[in-house]
C-alpha positions, 0 to 999 in steps of 0.5 A: 500500500502506498503511504502517500496515496493513503493520505498518511505521510511518513516513512518510519518503521513504526508506521510501516508496521501499521500498514503491514497490518492494514494490508492484511486486514483491509480485504476482510470484513473483520471489525477493527478497533483503532487506538491512538492519541488525539491528532495522530490521524486515526480517521485517515487510517480508517479511510485507507482501510475502507478504500483498500477493501472490497467495500471501496465502491460503497459508502464510507460513513463516519460519525463522531460519537463524542460530538453529538449529544447522547439524546440525539446520538441514537437517532443519528446512528439508527434513524427515526420514524415520524412522530418518534419524538417531539421534533420528528416531523418526518422519518429519517434514515440513520448512519447505519442505513446510509452505510449499508454495503460499506463501512461505518466509522464510529469515532471516539466510541469510548464516549458512547453512553452505556445504553447505546453500547448495548444496541451497537453490540446487537448490530455487531452480533445480529446485523440488525437494528430498529429506528427510534420509534419503529416496530420493524427490525431492519437488516444491515450489511456494514463493516464496523470500524471504531476508534478511540483515544481512551484506554478501553480496557481501563474503561471496562475495569471502571465499568464505563464501557461494556466488556462484551462490546470491547471484545467484539470491537477489538477483533483486530486492534490497530494502534497509531503511534504518537508523532514523537515516536515517528522520528524523521517523519516529523521533518517529512510532515513539516516539509509537506505542510510547509509546501502546502501552506506556502503555496496557499499563502503565495509566499516563498517556501521556507526551511528549518535551520539545523538547530530548529529541526533538532528541536522539532525532533525532540519536542513531544508534540502532545497534539501530534500531527494536528498540532504540527500542521497548525504550527506550520500554517502559523509560521507560513502566515507570521514568519517572513524569514526564509530560514526558521531558527529556534528564535522563531519557535514558540515558548511552549517548545523551549519549555518542553525541552527544558531550555531557556531562550538565549538572551545575548545577541547572536554573533555578528556576521563577518564583515565583508571587504569594503563594508563597515557597520554603522557606529555610534559616532555616525548617529551622533554626526547626523544629530539623530536618535537611533530610530531616525537613523534606522528609518533613514537606512531603511528608506535608502535600501527601499529606494535602492531596491525599487531603482534596481527593480525598475519599480517592480514591487515583487522584484524589489521585495525579493531583493530585500528578502521580504514579502510584497505585502510587507514592502507595500506596508513599509512604502505606505508608512514612509509615504513612498507609494508610487503612482 
């Protein structure tokens, strides 16, 4: 199975082990229980299972059991008849009917109320159910795949999850490893999201400095792939640099690694021949303060970039190593906008 075409990106040994199991399980109709921390990509894995199965041409119907109020979940799962409850103005099929012939994905099944767990058990055992308010039993041909970020064995021990349902669901257990256990996959995913968001934002692709990449590899990523994706989008929007350094990383990462930000100034870049850094004497000679002096230098560089680019702002921004929108903001601030 192609990891990339499944939507799951990575090349780590732990991920390849997951796909070995998936390749064996997909052609069967066995019930699968996918476990893993929030944000690891459990739904992607389940979709890969469905698309690699004999049911691929039939519906794939997901439902998040933790996102729907318990009093509405039964109707969502099994449907209802007209008049079954106050707002049931017409009959409505549930997710099991919609998934007939295909796969139903019960996400966050650990959140399901015990009273509903009994009805799920019946569907697993008998392949039948009733709509809410119905007297007629309906047969259904679906493959049930469930997922949870909870420890269901612990939930069984605490009597919050039915033991018989757990064993019915846990025919084929599959565990998605957390991102922190996937090694170089972290950098592969970071690069993938960088390309995605830089293209979307219309900006030049940036990369991670070696030290920043090392911090990525050692950070625990409690939000897993979802956290990494959100973070790379944030960098694409807020960071103008072509190379991301540790100073661009949030305090959360520094704290997680037990490190403190460097308070001292970074070493000055070597001075090239014929160039001299401005000194305090230059500021005093012009009778300026620091802000006015820096503003004058910035304005000179902006004018030079515009001159060299013939007034083409995209090229001027590239010469200065900034985004076009940043250049325009600076020109407006200095009243240098060209007609």
